[in-house]
C-alpha positions as CSV (number, residue, x, y, z in Angstrom):
1,M,29.9,27.0,4.5
2,M,29.3,25.9,0.8
3,M,30.1,22.4,1.6
4,M,27.5,22.3,4.7
5,Q,25.0,23.8,2.7
6,A,25.1,21.0,0.2
7,A,25.3,18.0,3.2
8,V,22.1,19.8,4.7
9,E,20.2,20.1,1.3
10,T,21.6,16.6,0.1
11,A,19.9,15.3,4.2
12,N,16.8,17.2,3.4
13,A,16.3,15.3,-0.2
14,L,17.6,12.1,1.3
15,S,14.9,12.5,4.5
16,N,12.0,14.0,2.2
17,G,12.4,10.9,-0.3
18,L,12.5,7.8,2.7
19,L,9.6,10.2,4.0
20,G,7.3,10.1,1.2
21,A,8.1,6.1,0.5
22,A,7.0,5.1,4.1
23,L,4.1,7.3,3.4
24,G,3.4,5.7,0.6
25,A,4.0,2.5,1.9
26,G,2.0,2.7,5.2
27,L,-1.1,4.3,3.6
28,A,-1.1,1.3,0.7
29,V,-1.6,-1.5,4.4
30,I,-4.2,0.9,5.5
31,G,-6.3,1.0,2.6
32,A,-5.8,-2.8,1.7
33,G,-7.0,-3.4,5.2
34,I,-9.8,-1.3,5.7
35,G,-11.0,-2.9,1.5
36,I,-10.4,-6.3,3.0
37,G,-12.5,-5.5,5.7
38,L,-15.1,-4.5,4.0
39,I,-15.2,-6.7,1.3
40,G,-15.4,-9.4,4.5
41,S,-18.3,-7.7,6.1
42,R,-20.1,-7.5,3.1
43,A,-19.8,-11.0,1.8
44,M,-21.0,-12.3,5.2
45,E,-23.9,-10.2,5.5
46,G,-24.6,-11.5,1.8
47,M,-24.1,-15.1,3.0
48,A,-26.3,-14.5,5.8
49,R,-29.0,-12.9,4.1
50,Q,-29.0,-15.9,1.4
51,P,-27.4,-18.7,2.5
52,E,-28.3,-20.8,-0.7
53,I,-25.6,-19.2,-2.4
54,A,-22.7,-18.8,0.2
55,G,-20.2,-20.6,-2.1
56,T,-20.4,-18.2,-4.9
57,I,-20.5,-14.9,-2.4
58,Q,-17.2,-16.8,-0.6
59,T,-15.7,-17.2,-3.8
60,G,-16.0,-13.6,-5.3
61,A,-15.0,-12.5,-1.9
62,L,-11.9,-14.1,-2.0
63,I,-10.5,-13.0,-5.3
64,L,-11.8,-9.3,-4.9
65,A,-9.6,-9.6,-1.8
66,A,-6.6,-10.9,-3.7
67,F,-7.3,-8.0,-6.2
68,V,-6.7,-5.6,-3.5
69,E,-3.8,-7.7,-2.0
70,G,-2.3,-7.7,-5.5
71,A,-2.9,-3.9,-5.4
72,T,-1.4,-3.1,-2.5
73,L,2.0,-5.2,-3.1
74,F,2.2,-3.1,-6.6
75,A,1.9,0.4,-4.4
76,I,4.5,-0.8,-2.3
77,V,7.0,-1.7,-5.1
78,V,6.4,1.8,-6.3
79,A,7.5,2.9,-3.2
80,F,10.4,0.7,-2.4
81,L,11.2,1.8,-5.9
82,V,11.2,5.2,-5.2
83,Q,13.0,5.1,-1.9
84,A,15.6,3.6,-3.8
85,G,15.6,6.5,-6.6
86,V,16.2,8.5,-3.5
87,F,19.6,6.8,-2.9
88,A,20.6,6.3,-6.5
89,A,20.5,10.2,-7.0
90,L,22.3,10.9,-4.2
91,G,24.8,8.5,-4.2
């Protein structure tokens, strides 16, 4: 009986860790999509209002999009590290 309870607790810890990692990665990607969408829409609006500085706005928008992608990649790596830590702790 004790062995079965330990197996259930291990399975619960594993599933909770994997669920947390999956939710973290998913939320990071959703946030990045929203952020890049907002950057793109505001950049297009700015270029439409002031076409003479469209190149400057486009450069700034690309840099901001790269920062958003970098933060997203960092969040996904952290989620994978959480997942690896769960496997290592149980393993």
